[in-house]
VOPAGU-2260 file (C-alpha; in pm, 1 decimal, decimal comma):
REM VOPAGU-2260
SITE   aa  ch    i         X         Y         Z
SITE  MET   A    0    2702,4    4753,8    -262,0
SITE  SER   A    1    2980,1    4536,1    -246,0
SITE  ALA   A    2    2990,8    4200,4    -447,3
SITE  THR   A    3    3015,7    3971,8    -164,1
SITE  ARG   A    4    2657,6    4117,7     -25,3
SITE  ARG   A    5    2518,5    4109,0    -391,8
SITE  LEU   A    6    2594,8    3781,9    -443,1
SITE  LEU   A    7    2498,0    3705,7     -38,0
SITE  LEU   A    8    2129,9    3864,4    -173,4
SITE  TRP   A    9    2129,2    3695,4    -505,0
SITE  THR   A   10    2148,2    3398,6    -332,9
SITE  VAL   A   11    1898,9    3412,1     -85,6
SITE  ALA   A   12    1635,1    3539,7    -336,0
SITE  VAL   A   13    1699,3    3265,6    -542,5
SITE  LEU   A   14    1648,0    3025,2    -233,5
SITE  ALA   A   15    1383,8    3196,6    -173,4
SITE  THR   A   16    1211,1    3170,4    -479,1
SITE  ALA   A   17    1247,3    2800,7    -485,5
SITE  ALA   A   18    1126,5    2737,1    -187,2
SITE  ALA   A   19     802,8    2907,6    -284,8
SITE  GLY   A   20     776,0    2753,9    -574,8
SITE  GLY   A   21     836,4    2393,8    -425,2
SITE  PHE   A   22     549,2    2538,5    -150,8
SITE  MET   A   23     308,6    2631,6    -442,8
SITE  VAL   A   24     370,0    2303,7    -649,3
SITE  GLY   A   25     329,8    2067,6    -298,2
SITE  CYS   A   26       9,9    2273,3    -237,9
SITE  SER   A   27    -116,0    2190,6    -592,8
SITE  LEU   A   28     -52,7    1807,5    -546,7
SITE  SER   A   29    -262,5    1799,2    -258,6
SITE  ALA   A   30    -585,1    1583,5    -288,9
SITE  PRO   A   31    -961,1    1720,7    -166,9
SITE  ARG   A   32   -1029,8    1679,4     188,3
SITE  TYR   A   33   -1269,3    1430,4     277,0
SITE  SER   A   34   -1626,4    1639,9     426,7
SITE  GLY   A   35   -1823,0    1412,8     656,8
SITE  PRO   A   36   -1949,2    1376,3     984,3
SITE  ARG   A   37   -1697,2    1306,4    1282,9
SITE  SER   A   38   -1631,4     994,9    1454,6
SITE  ASP   A   39   -1394,8     853,2    1702,5
SITE  HIS   A   40   -1106,9     848,5    1401,2
SITE  PHE   A   41   -1218,5    1179,0    1205,3
SITE  ASP   A   42   -1223,9    1518,5    1388,5
SITE  GLY   A   43   -1417,7    1686,8    1086,3
SITE  LYS   A   44   -1135,4    1798,4     915,4
SITE  GLN   A   45    -821,6    1529,0     995,7
SITE  PHE   A   46    -830,6    1120,2    1021,4
SITE  ARG   A   47    -614,5     978,7    1326,0
SITE  ASN   A   48    -508,8     607,3    1390,2
SITE  ILE   A   49    -666,1     408,3    1664,8
SITE  GLY   A   50    -485,0     493,5    2014,8
SITE  GLY   A   51    -373,2     844,0    1877,7
SITE  VAL   A   52     -77,3     657,6    1734,4
SITE  ARG   A   53      78,5     942,1    1446,7
SITE  ALA   A   54     313,2     944,0    1161,1
SITE  GLN   A   55     657,7    1101,9    1278,5
SITE  GLU   A   56     625,9    1468,9    1151,3
SITE  GLY   A   57     820,4    1774,5    1069,8
SITE  MET   A   58    1168,6    1839,0     912,8
SITE  LYS   A   59    1370,0    1730,9    1270,8
SITE  PRO   A   60    1295,0    1356,3    1252,6
SITE  LEU   A   61    1278,5    1364,1     865,9
SITE  LEU   A   62    1601,8    1526,1     857,3
SITE  LYS   A   63    1750,7    1322,9    1143,4
SITE  TRP   A   64    1684,8    1034,0     892,8
SITE  MET   A   65    1809,1    1178,2     607,1
SITE  LEU   A   66    2152,0    1235,8     719,0
SITE  HIS   A   67    2184,5     916,3     870,7
SITE  ARG   A   68    2075,9     707,6     661,3
SITE  GLU   A   69    2229,6     356,9     635,5
SITE  LYS   A   70    2042,7     208,1     341,4
SITE  GLY   A   71    2106,3    -173,5     258,7
SITE  PRO   A   72    2189,0    -319,3     -69,3
SITE  PHE   A   73    1951,6    -330,4    -311,6
SITE  PRO   A   74    2083,6    -372,9    -669,0
SITE  GLU   A   75    1865,8    -299,6    -942,6
SITE  ARG   A   76    1764,5    -550,0   -1168,8
SITE  PRO   A   77    1519,9    -441,5   -1485,9
SITE  ASP   A   78    1634,1    -807,6   -1663,8
SITE  LEU   A   79    1394,8    -998,1   -1461,0
SITE  PRO   A   80    1194,1   -1214,9   -1648,1
SITE  TYR   A   81     783,9   -1179,8   -1617,1
SITE  GLY   A   82     608,8   -1442,8   -1462,4
SITE  PRO   A   83     327,4   -1667,7   -1725,1
SITE  LYS   A   84      -1,8   -1531,1   -1780,2
SITE  PRO   A   85    -234,7   -1591,7   -1503,8
SITE  PRO   A   86    -545,9   -1768,5   -1629,1
SITE  THR   A   87    -859,0   -1570,7   -1708,0
SITE  ARG   A   88   -1079,8   -1682,3   -1444,4
SITE  VAL   A   89   -1113,5   -1969,2   -1191,2
SITE  GLY   A   90   -1369,7   -2152,4   -1073,0
SITE  PRO   A   91   -1610,7   -2186,1    -774,7
SITE  GLY   A   92   -1471,7   -2204,0    -439,8
SITE  GLU   A   93   -1097,4   -2185,3    -597,1
SITE  LEU   A   94    -851,9   -1916,6    -499,1
SITE  ARG   A   95    -533,7   -1803,6    -676,1
SITE  VAL   A   96    -273,5   -1531,8    -559,3
SITE  THR   A   97     -21,3   -1372,9    -795,7
SITE  PHE   A   98     229,3   -1130,0    -642,7
SITE  VAL   A   99     285,8    -846,2    -880,7
SITE  ASN   A  100     519,8    -616,1    -717,7
SITE  HIS   A  101     529,6    -356,3    -396,7
SITE  GLY   A  102     155,0    -383,8    -296,0
SITE  THR   A  103      10,5    -528,3    -633,6
SITE  PHE   A  104    -159,6    -857,6    -611,9
SITE  LEU   A  105    -366,9   -1020,3    -857,6
SITE  LEU   A  106    -670,6   -1218,2    -677,2
SITE  GLN   A  107    -847,4   -1428,0    -844,1
SITE  VAL   A  108   -1177,0   -1579,2    -664,9
SITE  ASP   A  109   -1532,8   -1703,6    -751,6
SITE  GLY   A  110   -1501,3   -1543,4   -1083,9
SITE  LEU   A  111   -1398,8   -1223,7   -1008,3
SITE  ASN   A  112   -1071,7   -1080,5   -1029,0
SITE  ILE   A  113    -915,7    -829,3    -806,2
SITE  LEU   A  114    -627,5    -602,5    -777,8
SITE  THR   A  115    -454,3    -418,8    -463,3
SITE  ASP   A  116    -290,8     -89,7    -479,5
SITE  PRO   A  117    -227,9    -156,0    -896,2
SITE  ILE   A  118     135,1      21,8    -968,4
SITE  TRP   A  119     301,2     -35,4   -1318,8
SITE  SER   A  120     455,1     316,0   -1320,8
SITE  GLU   A  121     842,6     356,5   -1309,8
SITE  ARG   A  122     838,0     615,4   -1014,0
SITE  THR   A  123     638,6     626,0    -676,1
SITE  SER   A  124     602,4     988,6    -750,4
SITE  PRO   A  125     383,8    1285,6    -886,3
SITE  TYR   A  126     656,9    1298,2   -1179,3
SITE  GLN   A  127     801,6    1023,9   -1378,2
SITE  TRP   A  128    1154,1    1214,7   -1420,8
SITE  ALA   A  129    1210,1    1206,2    -989,5
SITE  GLY   A  130    1084,0    1013,6    -674,3
SITE  PRO   A  131    1159,3     659,1    -597,6
SITE  LYS   A  132    1294,1     455,8    -882,4
SITE  ARG   A  133    1121,8     111,5    -966,0
SITE  LEU   A  134    1413,4    -137,7    -963,3
SITE  ARG   A  135    1259,1    -446,5   -1089,4
SITE  PRO   A  136    1025,2    -487,6   -1331,9
SITE  PRO   A  137     623,4    -596,4   -1220,6
SITE  GLY   A  138     547,4    -920,5   -1254,8
SITE  LEU   A  139     321,4    -930,3   -1499,5
SITE  ARG   A  140     303,8    -747,1   -1827,4
SITE  PHE   A  141      28,2    -530,6   -1734,1
SITE  ASP   A  142    -129,5    -656,0   -2107,7
SITE  GLU   A  143    -136,8   -1012,0   -1985,3
SITE  LEU   A  144    -345,1    -920,6   -1702,8
SITE  PRO   A  145    -694,3   -1063,0   -1725,8
SITE  PRO   A  146   -1010,3    -867,7   -1714,0
SITE  ILE   A  147   -1006,3    -654,6   -1384,5
SITE  ASP   A  148   -1341,4    -637,8   -1192,5
SITE  VAL   A  149   -1221,1    -527,8    -901,3
SITE  VAL   A  150    -986,7    -250,5    -764,8
SITE  LEU   A  151    -894,7    -200,8    -408,2
SITE  ILE   A  152    -690,6     108,4    -262,2
SITE  SER   A  153    -552,7     139,4      61,3
SITE  HIS   A  154    -457,6     486,3      88,4
SITE  ASN   A  155    -360,3     775,9    -122,4
SITE  HIS   A  156      33,4     769,8    -139,0
SITE  TYR   A  157     190,8     754,8    -494,5
SITE  ASP   A  158     316,0     395,0    -445,1
SITE  HIS   A  159     -32,4     262,8    -333,7
SITE  LEU   A  160    -246,2     501,5    -594,8
SITE  ASP   A  161     -74,0     525,5    -894,5
SITE  VAL   A  162    -275,9     721,9   -1081,7
SITE  GLU   A  163    -168,2     641,7   -1459,4
SITE  THR   A  164    -206,2     240,4   -1360,0
SITE  LEU   A  165    -608,1     336,7   -1277,3
SITE  ARG   A  166    -631,5     563,9   -1597,0
SITE  ARG   A  167    -502,8     219,9   -1798,2
SITE  LEU   A  168    -711,8     -31,9   -1589,3
SITE  ALA   A  169    -977,8     224,9   -1659,8
SITE  ALA   A  170    -991,3     280,8   -2006,7
SITE  ARG   A  171    -938,1    -106,0   -2073,7
SITE  ASP   A  172   -1186,4    -222,9   -1806,2
SITE  GLN   A  173   -1380,0      -3,9   -1612,1
SITE  PRO   A  174   -1327,7    -200,9   -1293,8
SITE  ARG   A  175   -1508,6    -102,5    -951,7
SITE  ILE   A  176   -1267,3     111,8    -740,3
SITE  PHE   A  177   -1291,6     119,7    -356,9
SITE  ALA   A  178   -1144,7     327,4    -116,0
SITE  GLY   A  179   -1122,3     510,8     226,4
SITE  LEU   A  180   -1321,9     763,6     287,6
SITE  GLY   A  181   -1248,3    1086,2      57,1
SITE  VAL   A  182   -1077,5     925,7    -224,8
SITE  ARG   A  183   -1353,8     882,3    -472,8
SITE  GLN   A  184   -1348,0    1266,4    -529,6
SITE  PHE   A  185    -947,0    1263,8    -605,4
SITE  LEU   A  186   -1013,9     963,7    -846,6
SITE  THR   A  187   -1368,8    1147,1    -991,7
SITE  GLU   A  188   -1115,5    1436,3   -1057,8
SITE  GLN   A  189    -818,5    1221,5   -1243,1
SITE  GLY   A  190   -1092,8    1091,1   -1437,6
SITE  ILE   A  191   -1084,1     747,2   -1280,3
SITE  PRO   A  192   -1496,0     654,1   -1260,1
SITE  ASN   A  193   -1673,1     409,7   -1090,5
SITE  ALA   A  194   -1500,6     466,3    -708,8
SITE  THR   A  195   -1660,7     398,2    -396,2
SITE  ASP   A  196   -1575,3     558,7     -80,6
SITE  MET   A  197   -1583,3     319,7     248,2
SITE  GLU   A  198   -1561,5     361,7     642,6
SITE  TRP   A  199   -1381,8     129,2     862,7
SITE  TRP   A  200   -1585,4    -192,3     912,6
SITE  GLN   A  201   -1848,9     -82,5     634,1
SITE  GLN   A  202   -1922,2    -402,2     458,4
SITE  LEU   A  203   -2042,8    -419,2      75,3
SITE  PRO   A  204   -2149,4    -712,8    -164,5
SITE  LEU   A  205   -1919,8    -724,9    -487,0
SITE  SER   A  206   -2099,8   -1070,7    -611,6
SITE  PRO   A  207   -2341,2   -1295,4    -508,0
SITE  GLN   A  208   -2047,9   -1495,7    -354,8
SITE  ILE   A  209   -1843,8   -1243,3    -276,3
SITE  ARG   A  210   -1862,1    -952,5      10,7
SITE  LEU   A  211   -1587,7    -653,3      71,5
SITE  ALA   A  212   -1494,0    -533,7     461,7
SITE  CYS   A  213   -1301,2    -243,0     453,4
SITE  VAL   A  214   -1119,9    -279,2     813,3
SITE  PRO   A  215    -872,7     -34,0    1038,7
SITE  ALA   A  216    -482,1     -11,3     971,4
SITE  GLN   A  217    -242,4     229,5    1118,6
SITE  HIS   A  218     -91,3     458,8     862,5
SITE  PHE   A  219    -151,2     830,6     706,1
SITE  SER   A  220    -234,2     991,2     391,2
SITE  GLY   A  221    -160,1    1255,0     151,5
SITE  ARG   A  222     -64,3    1371,6    -178,6
SITE  GLY   A  223      70,1    1702,4    -126,3
SITE  LEU   A  224     173,8    1961,4     126,2
SITE  ARG   A  225    -217,6    2057,5     252,6
SITE  ASP   A  226    -346,7    1717,7     272,4
SITE  ARG   A  227    -182,2    1543,0     590,0
SITE  ASP   A  228    -453,3    1328,9     685,0
SITE  ALA   A  229    -681,5    1428,3     493,4
SITE  THR   A  230    -861,5    1126,2     344,4
SITE  LEU   A  231    -906,1     765,2     505,3
SITE  TRP   A  232    -652,0     489,3     534,5
SITE  ALA   A  233    -778,5      96,7     524,4
SITE  GLY   A  234    -708,8    -277,1     477,1
SITE  TYR   A  235    -979,4    -468,4     339,5
SITE  VAL   A  236   -1123,0    -835,4     427,1
SITE  LEU   A  237   -1284,4   -1073,0      82,3
SITE  GLN   A  238   -1537,9   -1315,2     254,4
SITE  THR   A  239   -1592,1   -1547,0       1,2
SITE  THR   A  240   -1616,8   -1931,7     -75,8
SITE  ALA   A  241   -1290,7   -1986,9     -82,1
SITE  GLY   A  242   -1257,7   -1856,2     279,9
SITE  ASN   A  243   -1174,5   -1492,0     424,9
SITE  LEU   A  244    -927,7   -1347,7     268,5
SITE  TYR   A  245    -724,8   -1002,5     426,6
SITE  TYR   A  246    -537,7    -768,1     247,5
SITE  ALA   A  247    -377,9    -544,0     497,2
SITE  GLY   A  248    -266,8    -259,1     278,4
SITE  ASP   A  249      38,6       9,7     458,3
SITE  THR   A  250      23,7     -40,8     834,6
SITE  GLY   A  251     203,9     -22,5    1144,9
SITE  TYR   A  252     137,4    -269,1    1433,4
SITE  GLY   A  253    -204,7    -292,1    1641,2
SITE  ASP   A  254    -435,6    -395,2    1838,3
SITE  PHE   A  255    -682,7    -428,5    1569,3
SITE  PHE   A  256    -525,6    -717,2    1410,0
SITE  ARG   A  257    -687,0    -925,8    1646,9
SITE  ALA   A  258   -1002,8    -776,5    1628,7
SITE  ILE   A  259    -978,4    -834,6    1241,9
SITE  GLY   A  260    -919,4   -1154,6    1302,2
SITE  GLN   A  261   -1221,4   -1197,3    1550,5
SITE  ARG   A  262   -1492,7   -1006,4    1350,4
SITE  PHE   A  263   -1363,1   -1283,6    1025,0
SITE  ALA   A  264   -1254,2   -1597,4    1181,6
SITE  PRO   A  265   -1149,7   -1774,4    1054,4
SITE  ILE   A  266    -935,6   -1603,8     817,2
SITE  ARG   A  267    -768,5   -1834,0     567,2
SITE  LEU   A  268    -496,6   -1590,0     374,8
SITE  ALA   A  269    -346,8   -1284,6     502,0
SITE  ILE   A  270    -163,2   -1064,4     320,5
SITE  LEU   A  271      70,4    -851,8     540,9
SITE  PRO   A  272     384,4    -598,6     451,7
SITE  ILE   A  273     713,0    -695,8     562,7
SITE  GLY   A  274     943,4    -408,2     382,1
SITE  ALA   A  275    1020,1     -39,8     446,6
SITE  TYR   A  276    1050,0     -91,1     847,0
SITE  ARG   A  277    1448,4      54,8     893,6
SITE  PRO   A  278    1482,2     294,1    1068,2
SITE  GLN   A  279    1262,6     148,7    1351,5
SITE  TRP   A  280    1266,6     473,3    1548,4
SITE  PHE   A  281    1084,4     643,1    1194,8
SITE  MET   A  282     908,8     367,4    1071,7
SITE  ALA   A  283     740,2     156,5    1339,9
SITE  PRO   A  284     427,7     391,0    1346,0
SITE  ILE   A  285     359,2     346,3    1010,7
SITE  HIS   A  286     474,6      12,7     914,4
SITE  ILE   A  287     529,1    -315,6    1064,9
SITE  SER   A  288     903,8    -487,3    1072,1
SITE  PRO   A  289     880,0    -842,4     939,9
SITE  ALA   A  290     853,7    -946,8    1311,5
SITE  GLU   A  291     545,4    -749,8    1393,9
SITE  ALA   A  292     384,9    -894,0    1042,7
SITE  VAL   A  293     466,9   -1271,0    1262,3
SITE  GLN   A  294     236,2   -1119,9    1552,9
SITE  ALA   A  295      -8,7   -1019,5    1293,6
SITE  HIS   A  296     -35,2   -1357,0    1146,5
SITE  LEU   A  297     -91,7   -1495,0    1492,2
SITE  ASP   A  298    -285,6   -1209,6    1606,4
SITE  LEU   A  299    -552,3   -1286,0    1299,6
SITE  GLY   A  300    -521,9   -1668,3    1343,5
SITE  ALA   A  301    -426,3   -1662,5     982,3
SITE  ARG   A  302    -439,0   -2019,3     810,2
SITE  GLN   A  303    -162,2   -1880,4     564,6
SITE  SER   A  304       2,5   -1581,6     510,3
SITE  ILE   A  305     187,9   -1400,2     186,7
SITE  GLY   A  306     449,1   -1099,3     217,3
SITE  THR   A  307     393,2    -748,7      27,4
SITE  HIS   A  308     539,8    -453,5      27,9
SITE  PHE   A  309     905,3    -492,0     -35,9
SITE  GLY   A  310    1152,9    -576,2    -353,6
SITE  THR   A  311    1052,8    -343,7    -595,7
SITE  PHE   A  312    1102,7      40,6    -444,8
SITE  GLN   A  313    1369,9     129,9    -183,3
SITE  LEU   A  314    1144,8     346,3      32,5
SITE  ALA   A  315    1337,7     288,5     363,8
SITE  ASP   A  316    1677,1     187,5     450,9
SITE  ASP   A  317    1649,2    -207,6     427,2
SITE  GLY   A  318    1785,1    -369,9     160,6
SITE  LEU   A  319    1626,6    -597,5    -104,1
SITE  THR   A  320    1718,3    -957,2      74,3
SITE  GLU   A  321    1657,2    -797,7     462,5
SITE  PRO   A  322    1273,0    -833,6     494,8
SITE  THR   A  323    1265,6   -1234,4     369,8
SITE  THR   A  324    1574,7   -1287,2     650,6
SITE  ASP   A  325    1425,4   -1097,6     943,3
SITE  LEU   A  326    1089,8   -1309,9     818,9
SITE  ARG   A  327    1263,3   -1604,7     828,8
SITE  LEU   A  328    1399,0   -1526,6    1173,1
SITE  ALA   A  329    1096,0   -1426,2    1321,5
SITE  LEU   A  330     883,7   -1737,0    1242,6
SITE  GLU   A  331    1177,9   -1910,3    1387,2
SITE  LYS   A  332    1176,4   -1768,6    1690,3
SITE  LYS   A  333     800,0   -1779,1    1710,5
SITE  GLU   A  334     788,8   -2171,6    1624,6
SITE  VAL   A  335     583,8   -2080,4    1297,9
SITE  PRO   A  336     626,2   -2321,6    1002,0
SITE  ASP   A  337     776,3   -2113,9     740,2
SITE  SER   A  338     540,5   -2309,4     436,5
SITE  THR   A  339     259,4   -2073,9     671,6
SITE  PHE   A  340     405,2   -1764,8     576,9
SITE  LEU   A  341     486,6   -1728,9     223,5
SITE  VAL   A  342     719,4   -1479,2      -7,2
SITE  LEU   A  343     651,9   -1518,5    -325,2
SITE  PRO   A  344     903,4   -1384,3    -642,3
SITE  GLU   A  345     734,2   -1112,7    -860,4
SITE  GLY   A  346     497,1   -1312,8   -1101,1
SITE  LEU   A  347     447,5   -1587,2    -923,2
SITE  GLY   A  348     157,6   -1743,9    -785,1
SITE  TRP   A  349     -43,5   -1934,0    -472,5
SITE  HIS   A  350    -308,5   -2170,5    -570,6
SITE  ALA   A  351    -555,1   -2330,3    -301,3
SITE  ARG   A  352    -822,7   -2556,7    -406,5
SITE  PRO   A  353   -1194,1   -2507,2    -278,5
SITE  LEU   A  354   -1222,1   -2611,0      55,6
């Protein structure tokens, strides 16, 4: 056998071994699948979006994106200062909203402290030595968080369900955790207690003053190679004495925004994603653009909106400032005042007095 042929066979063997190893690792990372009755968005094996909208699948569109990426500038700023320590609680009817980073907000209302999609890890990945890296620090120090009573998880992707952060919260505060159907089993297996699965449009009391509703979103789920759409993704509405608060989670644009706005009118505050939208041919089914966020704000009839899902990890091709710039252009085009759709710096808050 010639040396060239031996080298070729050795290369093929190495690649095959690497592929097999990667497949096995990918399968091992998969979360447990939800098992329950069929519905209009669950076929017994997989969940689906309203209207059948699906994220781009397969290697062909992914390779097309990877080979033609045009990433906007996103400078790393690990030296940015932390925000001020938030109060331990706020009074009845008061609302304080602090943007931490990415999809993480601290919502303080009616005596409860609530975190959305908390992530303090350095990477959105199963491993902290690889994967999308944090480019800006969290807006709050973890140790300066007030006691956390409730955690809302929109779906099980690594940038929204961060196991290490949830373990820290569980060890410190034992918060109640709410997530879409099927996520509780994964959290239990990770040693994270007090989780409750929720179905779209289901409502549960959090306290005598606050009621939680799980609402539709347009996205997908999965942590490995064998759990695509095996658990439910969602947004949430908090019905409080300070008004109804909507956290959209991670979502594309759909008619469900109007349905949520009608069912929970009036919405005092909507937290809407504005980042990870380029290129739109690839991202549009699962991530709204700033222009679509403005339309969602109008569909919801929200009195106030705040942007989320930007500024921490570069998960798509939009740069650091594009979401904010495009948001302002979209607001101007729709003749919506800038003051009704805020973009908060990490660590800073928005405080609303009682109605």
